[in-house]
N, C-alpha and C positions, 0 to 999 in steps of 0.2 A: 698727311693732311687736308694739304692745299689739292691736291688729288679731290679727295673728297667733299672739299665744299664748291670745288668747281663743278664737279657731280649735281651738287642740289644746286647751284646758280643756274646749270645746266635744263636738272628737270624742271624748276622752275617756271625757264622761259619755255619752253615746251610747251610743258601745263596750261599758260601764260596763254599760249600762242592757239595752241589744240582747243581750250574754252571759247577763246574770243573769235573761233570760224565756226560753233556751232551757230545753227538758227535757232532765231528768237523763237518764242514762246507763244504769246497771245496774251491775253486782257487779263487783267488782276480782278482776283475776286477777295473777300476777306474770310478769314477764317476764326473762327469765334472762338476766344480761350486761351488763344495764343498769339503772345509778338510775331510780327508777320515781317519782313523789310519785300519788297512789291517794285514792279515796273510799272506800266502802263501800254494800251497796247489796243489792239483787238482780236478777236477769234477766239478758241477755248485757250485760257489762260493754263500752264502743268505749275502744278503745287506739286514743293518740296517738302516732305517733311522731314526736321535735323532732330533727333533726340538723344540730349546730352545724360550724362550719368550720376552729374554730382556737382555742388560751388565750391567743395572745399579744397580741390586741387586748381592753382591760380588759372592754367591753362587754358582750361573750357571756355568759360567766358570773357578771360581776356588776349585769348587767339582763335582757337577754333571758331567759334562760334563768330564774329566777325567775320575772319579770311573769308570760312564757307559763305555767308550770305556775299562777300564784294565778290568772290568767283563766280556765282553765281550770277548776279547782278550785271557781271561783264560781260559774259555768253548770253544773258537771255535775260532783258530787259524788262518781261512781259510777265516773268517766272515768278512766281512767291515763295518764299520758305515761313513755313509752320513750325517755330521753335517751340519747345518745350525741354525744359529739365528735370529730370527726375530725382534729386536733390538724394540720391543713395537710396531710394526706395524701389526695390522692383515691382512693384503691385503698381503703383502710382506711376510707372514706365508701361505700365502694360494697358492700364486705361487710359494713356496720353498715346499708344501708340492707337488702341480703337478708336478715341476721338480725332485721330487726323485722318483714321481710313475712313471712318465717319463726314468726315469735312468734304473728301474726293481728294486725296493727293493718289497721287501719280506712283510716287517712290517713297521711299524709306530710308532715310539714313540713321542709322541704328548703332552707337558707342552706347552697348548692353551695361546696366549697371550689376546683372547676375547673366554670365553669358548662356548657363545649361537652362534660366526659365526663361531666356528673352529666346527659342530657341521655339517656345509656343504662341511672338509676337512675330516670328518668320514664316511658321506654318499655320496662322490665321491670314496674314495679310498678305501669301502667297496663295494661296485658295481665292482670294477675291482680286485676283488679277494685280494685286500689287506689287513689283519688285525689291528686294531689299539691300540696303549696302550695309554692310556688315564696315563699322569706322573705330579703328585704332583697334577694338576686340574683338576679336570673332568670336562669329556664329555661326554653326552647322546651318547648311540648309542655305545659306544664301545668296547670292545673287553674284554675290563679286565682294572683297575685302581690300584694305585697303591699310598698311600698318604702318610698321616698323620691325626686324626681320629683331623680336621678342627675346627670344632665346641669347643672340648675339648680343641685346642690350642688356642682360647678366652676365653671358661672360665680360665681358667691356668691364661692368663691373669691380667682378671677382681678379679681377687680372689689375687694376686699374688700383685695386685696394691692398693688394701683393705686394704689386712696384711700393705702392707708399709706406706700408709699414718697412719695409725693406730700406728706403731711402731716410727710414726712420731708425736704422740702427733696429729692428726687430725680424729676429730671422726662426721665431718661436714663437709661442704662445697661444694668447684665448681670442678669439672674433665669438661677438654675437651677431645674431644675423635677423632682420625686423625686414620681414617680407610683405608682400602685398596681403589685399582681401584674397581671403579666400573663396569667394562667390567671381574672382576677376579672375579668368582665363587669362590673360597676359601675366599675370604674376605670377602663376607657377608658372608661365618660360621663363619670367627672370630669375626667378629661385632654382629651376634646372639648370638655366646656363650658366647661375654663380658655382651653385655646387659642384659642375664638372669643373671649377677652375679651383674654387679652397677646398674641396673634399682631399684632393690632392698636393695640394700645397706644403704641408708641410706643419701647419698649422691649425689648431683644435676648433672648434666649433663647439663652442661651452653651453650655449644656449639658444631656442630658435624661438621668432612669432608668427606669426600669420597675424597680420594687425585691421581687426573687424572693419570695413570699410574704408580702409586706407588713414583711417584718425589719427593726427597726428596726436592727440588729448591720451591717444590709446596706446601707443606707442610710448608715449613720453610717459605714463603711470607704468607701462611693463619694464621699460628701461631701468626705472627707477628701483624695481623687487628686486631687479638685476645686480644694482651698483655694489652692494654690499658682500655678495659670491666672487662676483669675476673682477672685482677692483684690483686686487696685485699683481692680477698677472692677463688681463686684459691690453689686448695690442692693434683690435683694430673690430669695425663696428660694420656689418654690411647693411645699411639700412636701402628700401626698393627702388623711395621719391624723396626729393625731398622736405615733401610736407614730415614725411616721419623721422628724416634728416633732422630735422631740428627741434623737432622733440625728444628724437635720443641727445641732440648736444645740450638740449636743456637739463633734460637730468642728470647727464653727466657731470655740468658743471653743478648743477644744484649737491650733485654726492658728492663733491671736493677733488673728481677727478683732476690733477693737472700736471702736466699735461695732455692735454686730449689727443686720446688716438684718432686714427685716421677714421675718415667717415663720412661712406661713400653718398649718392644721391642718382636722382634722376628727373626730369624737366624742365632743367636749368631755369627755374623762376628765378626772381629778380632778389630774394630774399636770401636762398643757396647760392648764387652768386658771389654776394656781398659777402657770405662769410667764407667762401673758399678766397678772397681776397682778406678775410682776415683772419686766415688762415684755423678756422673755427671747423672746416669741411674740408676735404681731399678733393675731392673730382664730382661733380656731376655727368648725368648725358643729359648732350642735347639733341631733340629731334626737332628737326626743321618742321615745322606744324606746317608753313607756308604750301609748300609744292601736297601736303597733304590734303588739307584742305580744299585746295585746286585739284588734283585728283576723285577724291570723293566729286564736288560739284560736276565738273567734266564729263563722269560718268553715270551721277544723279541727272543729269540731261539729257543722255542719250538713253539710258533706262526709260525715262519720260517718255519716251518718241520711242519705244520700243525697239532702242539697236541696241547690240552688244555691247558690253563693256568692254572696253580696251583694256589688258593684260601681260604681265611680262612672267607669270608664278603662278603657283598652284598652289594653295590651301585645303587640303579634306577635301580634293574635290573641287574647290569655287576657285572660281578666276581672281588672282588677287595682285598685287604690287606693294611692292618690300620696301621701305625704303633704308637708308643706311644713317643709324645712329653714330655718335660721334662724343667723345671723353673730353669735359671742359676741363679744364683744371688751371692755376694761374698762369701755369704759362701760358696757354693758344686763348687765352681770354678774347683776346683783340681780334683776334685773327679765324675769329668763329662767331659768336653772338654777336657781337660790337659790326664785325664786318659784314654779315649778315643783314644787318641792322634790325638786330632783336630787340635788341637793347645801344640804346644810345649812353655812350659814359659818363654822361651828365646824369641817368637818371641813377646807375650806380655807384658812384663816387658823391653821394652827398658826404654832408661834413663830418659826419661820425665815418667816414669810410676814405675820405680825403687824402690822409695821409700814405694810403696803404696802395689805394691807387698811384700815387706819385712813384713811391717804392719801387711797383710796378710797373711805370713806365704808360701808365693806362689815363688818359686826357681827354 
């Protein structure tokens, strides 16, 4: 784990140095209809559109957006970020992309609501000379892709769930799988990775659900409908992210399941970390967003200046950077998210969780 965290720290530093070394871009101009972050200067300003998919998942507004904007500002004081959030509406995102192009952006950084339909956004942008970075979620035909190894995320979730079930003394029994949105290409990778572990684990996948829009409410509703039939032999729940995990746990508690079986998650949301400390959730996947946002900013500026993006991998012919995800459990909260400054102990250990934090040596 120390090796992985060192890689993260090194990657963050290297990306920060690379970003800081890029030339500043020019004068600020406003982009109507979207919030912007800009600097001052002279010359033709570069405009970078940041199109995020939704705000139900806490990470986008709390981390991705501010970290990306800060990285752009640090590297290019005169660049402007034209920001939009599609609120899980693919048609709205397409309109936002078209509006950004009309405003004269030099590059799109696109976290797609729907990876398949977003190919139209990419084609339209490139036909008008605007390159596209696929951010977090892959879109075919993009000029660059930065994300995490998403099948590995699923494999880590599956392995973590198996380990947690065995630690609970359950060597067989039923699992339910609450997957991500069927329109998110990453969700398919998470699911594939998890199945590669769970299908040969000796446990039985009793029921499975692809959660529309990654909605915690829909995950909870589906889980509520399953409790009666699986309650007797349920030993684990694969939840693709922390929002769906929260919905599943609420349904299990409401259905009188006690003790709770191990439940997975992803994104290291604050509420999930608190559930892990309390023992309600077994694990989450921490994806260090800062190096991802900094990498996207660095390569957005490069593409805006008609330079090639720097990459270390390839995804379906698209130059890519794939970062390493990390499993977070009670045992390594201090050494991962707290050590990285993702959250402070004081953020996590509110009054409700103070005793559990003390027991785990988190203060």
